[in-house]
C-alpha positions as CSV (number, residue, x, y, z in Angstrom):
1,M,-84.8,188.2,-72.9
2,Q,-86.7,191.1,-71.4
3,F,-87.6,192.4,-74.9
4,A,-89.0,189.0,-75.9
5,D,-91.0,188.8,-72.7
6,R,-92.6,192.2,-73.4
7,V,-93.3,191.3,-77.0
8,N,-95.0,188.2,-75.9
9,K,-97.0,190.1,-73.2
10,Y,-98.4,192.7,-75.6
11,F,-98.7,190.8,-78.9
12,C,-99.9,187.3,-77.8
13,N,-102.6,185.7,-75.7
14,G,-105.0,188.7,-75.6
15,G,-102.3,191.3,-74.9
16,L,-103.0,195.0,-75.5
17,L,-101.8,194.9,-79.1
18,T,-103.8,191.9,-80.3
19,A,-106.8,192.3,-82.5
20,A,-109.6,191.9,-80.0
21,P,-108.6,194.7,-77.5
22,N,-107.8,197.0,-80.4
23,I,-111.2,196.4,-82.0
24,Q,-112.8,197.1,-78.7
25,R,-110.9,200.4,-78.2
26,W,-111.8,201.4,-81.8
27,M,-115.5,200.8,-81.2
28,T,-115.5,202.6,-77.9
29,R,-113.8,205.7,-79.5
30,A,-116.2,205.6,-82.4
31,D,-119.2,205.5,-80.0
32,Q,-117.7,208.5,-78.1
33,I,-117.3,210.7,-81.2
34,D,-120.5,209.6,-83.1
35,L,-122.4,212.8,-82.4
36,A,-119.4,215.0,-83.2
37,I,-119.2,213.2,-86.6
38,I,-122.8,214.0,-87.3
39,A,-122.3,217.7,-86.4
40,E,-119.2,218.0,-88.6
41,S,-121.0,216.3,-91.4
42,A,-123.8,218.9,-91.1
43,R,-121.3,221.7,-91.0
44,W,-118.9,220.6,-93.8
45,G,-120.6,217.8,-95.6
46,D,-121.9,219.9,-98.5
47,A,-118.7,222.0,-98.9
48,K,-117.7,221.7,-102.6
49,R,-119.6,218.5,-103.1
50,H,-122.9,217.2,-104.3
51,P,-124.5,215.1,-102.9
52,P,-123.4,216.1,-99.4
53,R,-121.2,213.8,-97.3
54,T,-122.6,212.1,-94.3
55,K,-121.1,210.0,-91.5
56,D,-122.1,206.9,-93.4
57,D,-119.8,207.6,-96.4
58,G,-117.0,205.6,-94.8
59,R,-114.7,208.4,-94.0
60,V,-114.5,207.4,-90.3
């Protein structure tokens, strides 16, 4: 029963593993690394590729 209680806690009713909290965590992390993605795109975006990659290419 303890396992079922924990599954219910985390997977139901806004628990940590439901969609809304995970989307929020993803967006928070994306905001934190946005400038780093731009820097990496400037550094490696044109390596062996034309046109160069940018952060808007959908890789992140």
